N, C-alpha and C positions, 0 to 999 in steps of 0.2 A: 504494500499500499503505500503511495506517494505520501511525504510528510516533509516538513522543513527538515533542512540537515541539522543533524545533531549538534549541538552546541552553537549553533548560529543564530543571529538576531532576525533571521528571515520571518516575515510575518505568514500567517495562514492565509492562505489564497482560497477565497469561497465565491463560488458564483450562486446568488440567489435566485429562483424561478419561481414566477406567480403570473396569475392573468393580468391583472391590472388595468382592466377594461373601465373601471369605477374606482372611485377612491373609498374603502371601507377599513375594517379594523387590520386587516393583514397589511394593508399598506402603510398604515400608520406604524404598525410594529416593525416594519422594514425600514421606514424612514428614521425612527429612533434607532435600531441597530447603525443604521448609516452616519448618524449625527455624533453618537458615541464612537463609533469606530473611526470617524474622520480626526478626532483627537487622541488615537492611538495607530498611527501608520505602521509602527514599530510590530503591533501584536496581530492585525489583520488587513488584508488587502481585499476587498469587497467588490463585487460587480453586481448589477442587477438586470434580470432579464424580464421582459414584460411582453404580455400578447401583442400589444401594438402600439404606434406612436399616438400620443394623446396628451391630455392633461396629467396624467399619474407620471408618465415618463418625463414629461417637461419639469414637474415639480422636483424629481430626483436630480436632474440636470442642474436645476438652478440651484440645488445646494450641493453641486459639485460630484455627484455619483458618477460612477463611469455605467453607462447604460446601453443595453440591446434592446431594440424592440423588433420583434419577430416579424419576418414577412409572411404575406400568403395565410394559409390555413392547414390545419390538419398536417398531413406527412412533411408539407414543405417547412413547418415550423419546426418540427423534431429534426429535419434535416439542418436547417440554419442553426439550431441550437446545438446539434452534434458539433458541427464545423467551430462554432465559437468555443464549445469546450475543449477541443482538441488544441486551439491556438491558446486559450486561457491557462491550460494544465492546472485546474483548481485541486486543491487537496480535499475539498468538500464541495459537493452539489447539494444545496440545501433548498428543499422546496416548499411550498406554501400554496394551500388549496388544492382541489382535486385535479383541476387541470395544470397546475405547476407539478404537481407529484407525476401526472401523465407524462407530459413533456419531457422532466427531467430524469424519471426512471427509464423512458426508452432510449433518450438520447445519451445517457452515460453509461449504457451497456457496453461491457468490455474495455471500458475507460477505467485508468487507475485512479479512482476518485472514491471517497465516502459519499453514500446517499444518505441524506438526513431530511426529514420530514417532521415540521411543526404543526401540531393540531392544534388549531386556533379556538376553536369552540365544540362543546357536544354535538353529536350526530343530530340533526334535523331530520324530521321527516321530509320526504322527496317524491319524485315520480315512480311510479312502479315498474316492473318488468316490461320490456318492450319498448322503452323510450331509449333514446341515444344516451341521455345524460345518465340514466339509471346504470347502463353498460360502462359508462366513463367512470362512475363512481365506484363500480365494484373492481374495475381494473386498476383504479387508483387505490383502492385499499390493499389489495394483495400483490401489487407489483414490487413495493417497499420490503412486504415479508419475505417475497421469494428472492429479492436481491439482497436479502441479509442486511436492509439497512436500519438504522436506529431513529428513534422518535422522541421529540420534545413537546411536552404539554404545557400550556400557558397557566393552567391551575391544577389543582389535585382532582378536582371535581372531573375535569375532562379526562385526564388520566384514566380515573375510576370508570368513566362511561366506556371509554375503548375497551378498557380490560374486561368489563362486563359483557362486552359486544363479541371482541375477536382479537384483542391484541395481548401477547404475552407482556405482563408485567416489569419483568426484567428489561425488555426494549425500549421502556419509556422513562425519559427524565422530566423534571417539572422544573421548568424556569419562566417564572411569572414576566407578564409585561412590564414594562418600566417606561418612564418619560424622562426626558430631558427638562428639566425645568428651570425656565431662565425668567420667570416674571417677578416683578417686584410685589411690593403689599398691594392687597386687593384695595381697589378704590371705593370709597363708601357709594351707595345707591343715591341717586338723586333725592333731595328733599320733596316729600309729597309725592313720591311715585306710589302708584297702587302695589301692594303684594303680587309677587309674581313668582310663579314656580315652572319649571320646565322639564321635559324629557327628550332625550337623545336617543334616536336610533331608527333602522328601516322600519316602514310600516307593514310587518309581517307578524304572523300569529305568535310567533315565539315571545315577540316583545309585548303583546297584550296591552297595546294602548287604549283599548277599551276600560281597562281598569283605570288608567291615567284621567281618563273622563268623568268615571265615577268617584275619583278622589278630588277632582276640581269641582265637581256638583257639589259633594258634600260639604268641602270647605267654604264654597260660595253661600251656604246658608247662614252662616254668621260673617262672612266677611264678602259681601257682595260684590265689593271691588276687585276681587281678587281675578288675576289673570292665568291662563296656563298656556304655555308655548310648548308645540311639538314640532321639533326640528328632527327632519329626515323625511323621507319619501317611500312609495312602495304600492304595492297592488292592492292594500286595504285602505288607501288614502279615501276613495270615494264612499265607502262604507262608513268610516270613522265619522267622516264629515257629516253625513246623514245622523249618524246616532248622536252627534254633539248638538244639530238642532232639534231632534227629538226629545233630547233631555232640557231643551231651552237654555243651552248654554250661550248661544247667540256669538257676540262677540266677546265672550268670556273665554273663549279658546281660540288662538289663532295656530293655521297649519302654516308653517314657515317653508317647508319642502326642504331638499336637499342644500345646504348653504356651506360656502366655502370659510366662511369667518366664526365658526363655532365658537372660538375663544371670546370673541367680542361679543357674542349673543350671552354665553355664560355670565359676563360680567352686568348683565341686565336682569338677571334672576336673583331671587332671594334664598333658592332652594333648588336642587335637582332631585328630581324623583327617578327610581327606577320601579319597574312594575313586570318585568321579565317573569316569563317561567322558567328560563334558564339563562346564565351568562356565565362567562369566563372571566376574564379581567378587561373590561372593555375600555377603550381609550376614551370613550367619553366621561367615564368615571375618573381617569387619571387626569386628563385636563381640568376636571372640575376640583380636584384636590389642589392640582398646581395653582388654580385661581384663587383658591381658599373658598369655595362656594361650599355650603354646608349640604351635606347629602342625606337622604331618605332612602332605604332599600329595603328589599326583604331578603330573608336568609337563604336564598337559591345559588346553585352554582358556586363560583368561585368567589363572590362576594363577600361571604364571611370569612374568608382566608384572608381577606387584605383590610376588611373594614373592623374597626375595635368600636363597640358600641359606646357612645357618649364620649369617646375619645377624637376619633376622626370622622364620626358619621353617625348617624341613628340607624339600627337596625330594627326594622319592624318585626313585631312578635307573629304576626301571620302575613301572606301575601292577599291582604285584604284592604278594600276601599278605607275600612274603619281604622284599621289598623296604621296603614300608611299616612292618613291624614291626621291621625294624632300626632304623629311625628312631626308632620310638618307643622302643626299649629304650636306645637311646643318650641319649637325654633323661631316661628313668626312672632310668638308672644315672650321671648325671653331674650333680648339680646346679649347677656353674657354668655348663653349657652351657644349662641350661633358664633361668637368670637371665638371661645372654646374649641369648638369643632372646626373653625376655621383656621386656628393655628396648627391643631393636630393632624388636620389634611395637609398644610404644607410641609410639616414635618416627615409626614410619611412617604411623600413624592420626592423628598429631597434625600431619603434614606433606602428604605427597604424596598421601594417602588421607583428607583431612578434607572433611567437608562444605562449608566454605567455600570449598576449592579447586574442588569440582564445581560450586557455585553460580557461581563467577565463570567457569568455563568454558561454563558453560550460558548465562549471561548473553552471553557473547562469542558463542556461536552465535545467539541472538536478533538481536543487534545487526547481525551480519553479514547475516542475513535481511532485516532491516527496511532496512538501508542500499541494497539493490538497487534 
């Protein structure tokens, strides 16, 4: 197996492969690895391969990353990636998402490089047999196993989900997501502004934005001026907008769609709310912690692994409108509690949830695999 020369200061060469057609959690994860690695050129030399030219590739290039956008589709992309891997001679090919795993797994066959796969979230229900995506997912599942590749999970809950389904526990390491936080102290909300809560995420069933609507509805009984912001887009938008109207929320809920300035939007909120049925360690959460924004979340997925009740967030006793609304009301009614949670949030993302820590742990996995 190829590895940096013994005793040398040569960095580990890595090629990350993912879809990259839209900006989501995987792309945020990769950008944070790049930003942290940019400050450690002696430790890692990373390149990034995306499915196409576009905003994602452009953003990485703007941050100084070495980027390849794959031409064509299907086999043409796999051939182009294989040529790139032969030229780059990476020690590690690091795949993200089922398309990234598919391309990386096939393109790296026979090459002297380790195959590593990051599991970014628990398995979500998808289309059944007979669809192309179903077969792609099946192949992406088993290809790394057959190739004797290794896996990284972004939290213990994601690891446990894959172990329950099909992966041997010994093949998975946990490396939690991290964020390079360079923000100053959070600015105070403007005087006289209405209380405002928000949620961030794709409008898909697992995020359960309908529960967020019920939280807003409950809070507006005692705080009629309260506003709810939904940042994100997806197939359920029409149904959610209809439900908001049926609940009489009217202008009390704003559907802002997919936004590029999430950090600025967070500054306009008093509380960030999570209502998901399942989560890993979402980057919306890390951005909120960096901003010092108080968070209320249910005890699902990886959230209780990184959130400490009454230290850096409030964890709801149940994933219900009543329990989550109670946590939001506590923060809105107690400025001292809000300040304490804000300070604890910023300490978390500067320490155990930092991008520097994520990079160090990822490099440790690389070294472990290369030392075999």
